[in-house]
C-alpha positions in Angstrom: 0.0 -0.3 0.4 1.2 3.4 -1.3 2.4 5.8 1.9 2.9 9.7 2.2 6.2 10.3 1.7 8.8 12.2 4.5 8.1 16.3 4.1 10.4 17.5 1.9 10.9 21.0 3.6 10.2 23.1 -0.2 13.4 21.1 -1.7 13.0 21.2 -5.3 13.1 17.9 -8.2 12.6 17.6 -11.8 9.6 16.7 -13.7 9.8 14.2 -16.5 11.9 14.4 -19.7 15.4 16.0 -20.3 16.6 17.2 -24.1 20.1 15.0 -23.1 21.2 12.6 -25.8 23.5 10.8 -23.1 22.0 9.5 -20.3 25.3 9.6 -18.4 25.5 13.6 -18.9 22.0 13.7 -18.0 21.9 11.8 -14.7 25.1 14.1 -13.9 22.9 17.2 -14.1 20.2 16.1 -12.4 22.4 15.2 -9.2 24.4 17.6 -9.4 21.3 20.5 -9.0 19.0 18.3 -6.9 21.6 16.3 -5.0 18.8 15.7 -2.1 15.8 14.6 -3.9 17.0 13.8 -7.2 14.5 12.5 -10.4 15.3 9.8 -13.3 14.4 11.7 -16.4 13.8 10.1 -19.1 15.3 11.2 -22.5 12.8 11.4 -25.6 15.0 12.4 -28.2 17.3 9.4 -28.1 14.3 7.0 -29.9 11.0 6.4 -30.4 10.9 3.5 -27.6 12.0 6.2 -24.8 8.8 8.6 -25.5 6.1 8.8 -23.1 3.6 6.2 -23.3 6.0 4.1 -25.9 8.5 4.0 -23.0 6.2 1.8 -20.6 4.6 -0.1 -23.8 7.2 -2.9 -23.9 4.5 -5.5 -21.8 1.3 -4.1 -23.3 -1.1 -7.2 -24.8 -1.3 -6.9 -28.1 1.1 -4.1 -29.0 2.0 -3.2 -32.7 4.1 -0.1 -33.4 3.0 1.0 -36.8 4.1 4.9 -38.4 5.8 6.0 -35.2 2.3 5.1 -33.4 0.9 2.6 -30.9 -2.0 0.2 -31.9 -3.7 -2.9 -29.7 -4.1 -5.6 -31.7 -7.6 -6.4 -31.5 -7.8 -8.9 -34.9 -6.0 -11.7 -32.3 -7.1 -13.5 -29.6 -5.3 -11.4 -26.8 -6.9 -13.4 -23.6 -4.4 -15.3 -22.6 -2.3 -12.4 -22.3 -4.4 -10.4 -20.5 -5.3 -13.2 -18.0 -1.3 -13.3 -17.4 -1.6 -9.8 -16.3 -4.3 -10.6 -14.1 -2.6 -13.7 -12.4 0.7 -11.4 -12.0 -1.5 -8.7 -10.3 -2.8 -10.9 -7.9 0.6 -12.8 -7.3 2.2 -9.5 -6.9 5.0 -10.8 -9.6 6.4 -8.1 -11.0 9.6 -9.6 -12.2 8.0 -9.8 -16.4 7.1 -6.3 -16.1 11.1 -5.0 -16.1 12.2 -1.2 -17.5 14.7 -2.2 -20.2 17.6 0.3 -21.2 16.3 1.1 -24.7 13.0 2.3 -22.9 14.6 4.3 -20.2 18.5 4.4 -20.6 18.8 7.3 -17.9 17.1 4.7 -15.8 19.5 2.2 -16.2 22.0 4.7 -15.7 20.9 6.2 -12.4 21.0 2.5 -11.6 24.3 2.0 -11.2 25.1 4.8 -8.9 24.9 4.4 -5.0 22.6 7.0 -3.1 22.9 6.9 0.3 22.5 10.2 1.1 19.7 11.2 -1.2 16.6 11.6 0.7 13.7 10.4 -2.0 14.3 9.4 -5.5 11.7 10.4 -7.7 10.8 8.2 -10.9 7.7 8.7 -13.3 5.7 6.1 -15.3 3.0 6.6 -18.3 -0.3 7.0 -16.1 -3.3 4.8 -17.1 -5.7 7.2 -18.8 -2.8 9.3 -20.6 -1.4 5.1 -21.7 -5.0 4.4 -22.5 -6.0 7.8 -24.6 -2.7 7.5 -26.9 -3.2 3.7 -27.8 -6.1 2.8 -30.2 -7.5 -0.1 -32.2 -8.1 -0.9 -35.0 -10.9 1.3 -35.5 -8.8 3.9 -33.8 -10.8 3.8 -31.1 -8.5 4.5 -27.6 -8.2 1.6 -25.9 -9.0 3.2 -22.2 -12.6 3.2 -23.4 -12.8 -0.3 -23.4 -13.5 -1.0 -19.4 -11.6 -4.8 -19.7 -8.5 -3.2 -21.7 -8.5 0.0 -19.0 -8.4 -2.7 -16.2 -5.6 -4.9 -17.2 -3.4 -1.5 -18.7 -3.9 -0.2 -14.8 -2.8 -3.6 -13.5 0.2 -3.9 -15.9 1.4 -0.1 -15.0 1.1 -0.7 -11.7 3.1 -3.9 -11.8 5.6 -2.2 -13.5 5.6 0.9 -11.1 6.0 -1.8 -8.3 9.1 -3.2 -10.0 10.8 0.1 -11.0 10.7 1.3 -7.1 11.9 -2.0 -5.9 14.9 -1.8 -8.3 15.3 1.8 -6.8 15.7 1.2 -3.9 18.2 -2.3 -4.0 20.2 -1.1 -6.5 21.1 2.7 -5.4 20.0 2.2 -2.0 17.7 5.0 -1.2 15.8 5.9 2.1 12.8 6.1 -0.3 11.2 6.4 -3.4 8.6 8.3 -5.2 6.6 7.2 -8.5 4.7 9.9 -10.4 1.9 8.8 -12.6 2.2 11.2 -15.5 -1.2 12.1 -16.6 -1.5 15.1 -19.2 -4.9 13.5 -20.1 -6.5 14.1 -17.2 -7.3 17.7 -18.0 -10.3 15.8 -19.8 -11.7 14.9 -17.0 -15.4 16.6 -17.1 -14.9 17.3 -20.6 -17.9 16.3 -22.8 -15.8 15.9 -25.9 -13.2 13.1 -24.3 -15.4 11.4 -21.7 -12.9 10.1 -19.5 -14.9 7.7 -16.6 -14.2 8.9 -12.7 -14.9 5.3 -11.7 -12.5 3.9 -13.9 -9.8 6.3 -13.1 -10.5 5.8 -9.7 -10.3 2.0 -9.8 -6.6 2.3 -11.7 -5.3 4.6 -9.4 -6.7 2.2 -6.3 -4.8 -0.7 -8.4 -1.6 1.2 -8.3 -1.9 2.5 -4.6 -2.3 -1.2 -3.4 0.9 -2.3 -5.1 3.2 0.6 -4.7 4.5 0.5 -1.3 6.5 3.6 -1.4 5.4 7.3 -2.4 2.6 7.0 -5.2 2.2 10.9 -7.2 0.0 12.2 -9.7 1.6 15.0 -12.1 -1.2 16.6 -14.3 0.7 19.9 -16.4 -2.9 21.0 -17.1 -5.9 22.5 -15.3 -8.3 19.3 -14.0 -10.8 18.4 -11.7 -8.5 18.9 -8.7 -10.9 18.1 -5.9 -11.2 14.5 -7.5 -7.3 13.8 -7.7 -6.8 15.8 -4.2 -9.6 13.1 -3.1 -7.5 9.7 -4.4 -5.1 10.8 -1.8 -1.9 10.6 -3.5 1.6 11.2 -2.1 2.3 13.9 -4.2 0.5 16.3 -6.7 2.2 18.2 -9.2 1.2 20.2 -11.3 2.1 23.4 -13.5 1.5 26.0 -11.0 3.0 28.7 -13.6 -0.1 28.9 -15.6 -3.0 27.0 -13.4 -2.3 28.1 -9.9 -5.4 30.4 -9.6 -7.7 26.9 -10.6 -6.0 25.3 -8.1 -6.4 27.2 -5.2 -10.1 27.9 -5.8 -9.9 24.2 -3.6 -7.9 26.1 -1.5 -9.5 24.3 2.0 -9.5 21.0 0.1 -5.9 21.5 -0.7 -5.3 22.5 2.9 -7.0 19.3 4.2 -4.9 17.6 2.0 -1.7 18.8 3.1 -2.7 18.4 6.9 -2.9 14.9 6.6 0.6 14.4 4.8 -0.1 14.8 1.5 2.7 17.2 -0.6 2.1 19.7 -3.3 4.7 20.3 -6.2 4.4 23.2 -7.2 5.6 23.8 -10.8 6.4 27.6 -10.6 9.4 27.6 -13.2 8.1 27.0 -16.9 9.2 24.3 -18.7 8.6 25.8 -22.0 11.9 28.1 -23.1 10.1 30.5 -24.5 8.1 31.6 -21.3 11.1 31.1 -19.3 13.1 33.5 -21.1 10.1 36.4 -20.2 11.2 35.6 -16.2 13.8 35.8 -13.7 14.5 34.0 -10.8 13.5 36.8 -8.5 9.9 37.2 -10.8 9.0 33.5 -10.3 9.8 33.3 -6.6 7.7 36.5 -6.0 5.0 34.5 -8.2 5.7 31.6 -5.9 5.4 34.1 -2.4 2.3 34.8 -4.0 0.8 31.4 -4.1 2.3 31.1 -0.5 0.9 33.7 0.5 -2.4 32.9 -0.8 -2.9 29.5 0.9 -0.8 30.9 4.4 -3.8 33.4 5.1 -5.5 30.0 6.2 -2.5 27.7 7.3 0.6 27.9 9.5 3.6 29.0 6.8 5.5 26.0 8.8 3.1 23.8 7.5 2.9 24.8 3.5 6.7 25.0 3.4 6.9 21.3 5.1 4.4 20.0 2.5 5.8 21.7 -0.9 7.8 20.5 -3.3 9.7 23.1 -6.0 9.4 22.2 -9.6 9.5 23.0 -13.3 6.1 22.8 -14.6 6.6 19.7 -16.7 9.4 18.1 -18.6 12.0 19.6 -20.3 12.1 18.8 -23.7 12.1 21.5 -25.9 15.4 23.2 -24.8 19.2 22.5 -24.9 21.3 21.0 -22.6 22.4 24.7 -21.1 18.5 25.7 -21.2 17.3 22.9 -19.2 20.5 22.9 -16.6 19.1 26.9 -16.3 14.9 26.0 -15.9 16.6 23.3 -13.3 18.6 25.4 -11.6 15.7 28.4 -11.2 13.9 25.9 -9.5 17.1 24.9 -6.8 17.5 28.4 -6.4 13.5 29.4 -5.4 13.8 26.1 -2.8 17.1 27.7 -1.2 15.3 31.3 -0.9 12.4 29.7 0.7 14.7 27.1 3.0 16.6 29.8 4.3 13.4 32.3 4.5 11.6 29.5 6.7 14.6 29.0 9.1 
């Protein structure tokens, strides 16, 4: 059963992808900038299999990759493969759901390091909603709209998440792990155009939360039904605070209650888009963050807010070069430093 993480006290970490090609270089950048709360980046520029969804698709029953798209083979009987996922989930047999180097080279690289001084090590996998909406059957219907496939998918990704956290603990010696479900498609919650069933989302989440034993978080870089997301009780909620903080803060009372019971908010206050980032300074972003802090601290203690907060970029840093990516991460680290000094 997943659990709340140790209070991070406004440490900084990263989100998702980096533009690096070399996994050694990428891991070195992360460990240099976020030494206490590092994350394992994805490196989509290395190739198709390291892109979101593809990077977690190796064990998907009936998988077909065609013209740089993922399909589910509905023309063949996938019953046996799907039943195997169910059996593995019941038996907690996560070994077959390993993440191999061609799907996440930075994960393999990070596993070669001993990190006993690290407070928490973070990694992210594709969430079932986003995965299921991106993979279609032969009629081009997203597999998430098939109740059985959505259920199988949720259990498959839960097994992969469990394998990842065990591997992280055994190989690096970290004290705690945090696995994020990367869920940009949760922006469709409440949409009449792309209807996402809340009960299916909840069931998928509960499948993962029942199997993962460390921290389990949700990242959504668009506006969504935040009250529903908070109600799932994730260890960490990660949002694009640079553009959606006002919408998120509409649920201030719910957020405060969540933080009081040990929930952490990862405030993505540093824009990961280079064009937006270059219009700001560290000072301007710090002041934006202080406005969010002040807004909530009118109703809660500053000590609690600072204890249950993380500072991050708004999303993965894909559309940048290495120098710009480092600058974005360093801005998050600097804001964290200022807040931590302020609260001491």
